[in-house]
C-alpha positions in Angstrom: -49.9 1.9 1.0 -49.6 -1.9 0.5 -46.1 -3.4 0.7 -45.0 -7.0 0.4 -41.9 -8.1 2.3 -40.1 -11.3 1.1 -37.6 -12.5 3.6 -37.9 -12.1 7.4 -34.3 -12.7 8.6 -32.2 -10.2 10.6 -32.8 -7.2 8.3 -36.2 -8.3 7.2 -37.6 -8.5 10.7 -36.2 -5.0 11.5 -37.8 -3.6 8.3 -41.1 -5.4 9.1 -41.2 -3.8 12.5 -40.7 -0.3 11.1 -43.0 -0.7 8.1 -45.8 -2.3 10.0 -46.5 1.1 11.7 -46.9 2.9 8.4 -48.1 0.4 5.7 -50.5 -2.4 5.1 -47.8 -5.0 5.3 -47.8 -8.5 3.8 -45.1 -11.0 4.8 -43.7 -14.0 3.0 -40.9 -16.3 4.2 -40.2 -20.0 3.6 -39.8 -20.3 7.4 -43.5 -20.2 8.0 -43.2 -20.6 11.8 -41.0 -17.4 12.0 -43.2 -15.6 9.5 -46.4 -16.3 11.4 -44.9 -15.3 14.8 -43.7 -12.0 13.4 -47.0 -11.4 11.6 -49.0 -12.0 14.7 -46.7 -9.7 16.8 -46.9 -6.9 14.2 -50.5 -7.6 13.2 -49.4 -8.0 9.6 -50.9 -10.2 6.9 -49.1 -13.2 5.5 -48.8 -14.8 2.0 -48.5 -18.5 1.6 -46.4 -18.3 -1.5 -45.0 -15.8 -4.1 -48.1 -16.1 -6.2 -50.1 -14.6 -3.4 -47.7 -11.8 -2.6 -47.3 -10.6 -6.2 -50.9 -9.4 -5.9 -49.6 -6.6 -3.7 -47.8 -5.2 -6.8 -44.8 -3.7 -4.9 -42.5 -6.0 -2.9 -39.3 -5.6 -1.0 -36.7 -8.4 -1.2 -34.8 -8.8 2.1 -33.1 -12.0 1.0 -29.5 -13.3 1.1 -27.6 -12.5 -2.1 -27.8 -16.1 -3.4 -31.6 -16.2 -3.0 -32.4 -12.9 -4.8 -31.7 -14.3 -8.3 -33.7 -17.4 -7.6 -36.6 -15.4 -6.3 -36.7 -13.1 -9.3 -36.6 -16.1 -11.7 -39.6 -17.5 -9.9 -41.4 -14.1 -10.2 -40.6 -14.2 -13.9 -42.6 -17.4 -14.3 -45.7 -15.9 -12.6 -46.4 -13.5 -15.5 -47.8 -10.8 -13.1 -46.6 -7.2 -13.4 -44.7 -6.3 -10.2 -42.3 -3.8 -8.8 -39.3 -5.3 -6.9 -37.1 -3.4 -4.5 -33.9 -5.4 -3.8 -31.8 -4.5 -0.7 -29.1 -7.3 -1.1 -25.8 -5.4 -1.1 -23.9 -7.7 -3.4 -26.6 -8.0 -6.1 -26.1 -5.0 -8.5 -28.6 -3.2 -10.6 -27.0 -4.6 -13.8 -27.7 -8.2 -12.5 -31.3 -7.4 -11.8 -31.7 -5.9 -15.2 -30.2 -9.0 -16.9 -32.4 -11.6 -15.2 -35.7 -9.9 -14.7 -38.5 -10.4 -17.3 -40.1 -7.3 -18.8 -43.1 -7.5 -16.4 -40.8 -7.7 -13.3 -39.5 -4.1 -12.7 -36.5 -4.1 -10.4 -34.6 -1.3 -8.5 -31.7 -1.6 -6.1 -32.0 0.0 -2.7 -28.9 -0.3 -0.5 -28.4 0.4 3.2 -25.3 2.0 4.7 -26.4 0.6 8.0 -26.5 -2.4 10.3 -29.6 -4.4 11.3 -28.6 -4.5 14.9 -28.2 -0.7 15.1 -31.5 -0.2 13.3 -33.3 -2.4 15.8 -32.2 0.1 18.4 -33.7 3.0 16.5 -30.7 4.2 14.3 -31.8 5.5 11.0 -29.4 4.5 8.2 -28.5 6.3 5.0 -30.2 4.5 2.1 -29.2 4.9 -1.5 -32.1 4.4 -4.0 -30.6 3.6 -7.4 -31.1 6.5 -9.9 -32.6 4.1 -12.5 -35.1 2.9 -13.6 -36.4 6.4 -13.2 -40.0 5.4 -13.0 -39.4 3.3 -9.9 -37.4 5.9 -8.0 -40.5 7.7 -6.5 -42.0 4.4 -5.4 -38.8 3.4 -3.6 -38.2 6.8 -2.0 -41.8 6.8 -0.6 -41.2 3.4 1.1 -37.6 3.8 2.3 -37.9 7.4 3.7 -39.9 5.7 6.4 -36.8 3.8 7.4 -33.9 6.2 7.0 -32.3 9.1 5.1 -32.8 8.5 1.4 -30.3 9.6 -1.3 -30.9 8.9 -5.0 -27.8 7.9 -6.8 -25.6 4.9 -7.7 -26.8 2.3 -5.2 -24.0 -0.2 -6.2 -21.4 2.0 -4.5 -22.7 0.8 -1.2 -20.9 -2.5 -1.6 -17.6 -0.7 -1.6 -18.6 1.6 1.3 -19.8 -1.3 3.5 -16.8 -3.5 2.6 -14.3 -0.8 3.6 -16.2 0.0 6.8 -16.6 -3.6 7.8 -13.0 -4.5 7.1 -11.6 -1.6 9.1 -14.0 -2.2 12.0 -13.0 -5.9 12.2 -9.3 -5.0 11.9 -9.7 -2.6 14.8 -11.6 -5.1 16.9 -8.9 -7.8 16.3 -6.1 -5.3 17.0 -7.7 -4.3 20.3 -8.1 -7.9 21.3 -4.5 -8.8 20.5 -3.0 -5.7 22.1 -5.0 -6.3 25.3 -3.8 -9.9 25.5 -0.2 -8.7 24.8 -0.7 -6.5 27.9 -1.7 -9.6 30.0 -5.4 -8.5 29.9 -7.2 -11.8 29.0 -10.6 -11.7 30.7 -13.1 -12.2 27.9 -15.7 -9.9 29.5 -13.1 -7.1 29.7 -12.1 -7.5 26.1 -15.7 -7.6 24.9 -16.5 -4.5 26.9 -13.5 -2.6 25.6 -14.6 -3.4 22.0 -18.4 -3.0 22.4 -18.5 -0.1 24.9 -15.3 1.9 24.5 -14.3 1.4 20.9 -17.8 1.3 19.4 -18.9 4.2 21.6 -16.0 6.4 20.6 -16.5 5.6 16.9 -20.1 6.7 17.2 -19.1 9.9 19.0 -16.5 10.5 16.3 -19.1 10.1 13.6 -21.4 12.5 15.4 -18.6 15.0 16.1 -19.3 14.6 19.8 -16.0 13.4 21.3 -14.8 14.4 24.7 -11.4 16.0 25.4 -9.6 12.7 26.1 -10.7 11.2 22.7 -10.1 14.5 20.9 -6.4 14.3 21.9 -6.2 10.8 20.6 -7.8 11.9 17.3 -5.1 14.6 16.9 -2.4 12.1 17.7 -3.7 9.5 15.2 -4.1 12.1 12.4 -0.6 13.4 13.0 0.8 9.8 12.7 -1.2 9.2 9.5 0.0 12.4 7.9 3.6 11.5 8.7 3.3 8.3 6.6 
């Protein structure tokens, strides 16, 4: 299977590492130095421009939100039939449909995941949009290599990730503030409390693998929430 990957940033480099073991991978990034280094490391091929990478026929866009639309407009001008799988969380399927030319077939594929965690081997849940129907099997074939694939409304991931990110940041800020209120100000201690204790317990909670100490805290928290 040949796949073109456009964008080799944080998420793109993680995806490249995973896909290189399963696909004939072609990379394109405007940062040619980074692209060539990653391509050499992964023994992947490179494209010098979009005109070259559209020859692959199926490409994955791992670009920042603001660059996705620009890239699709450039693909429109090439007049080559191509399948585009976009992972930018904040670019919805309706936006893709409104800007893509008839020969540029686009589908949203959204990650309930984090690039840093994926780099350590975590497999995210990935929602492949339910339409266009003809592109769903193509996207599923590619992304099942990366995580657990669900076919549905991919745009709901924006809400999911926003809620999760906001609550996580609120928790981290609250921990930092409360530790300082208790005269615990050493940055290393604060970071470890957030990175090791808090993050570790959240993972154990998600995996239903909490110890007795944490289970008691869960019971206490749920009781307080139910009282409100």
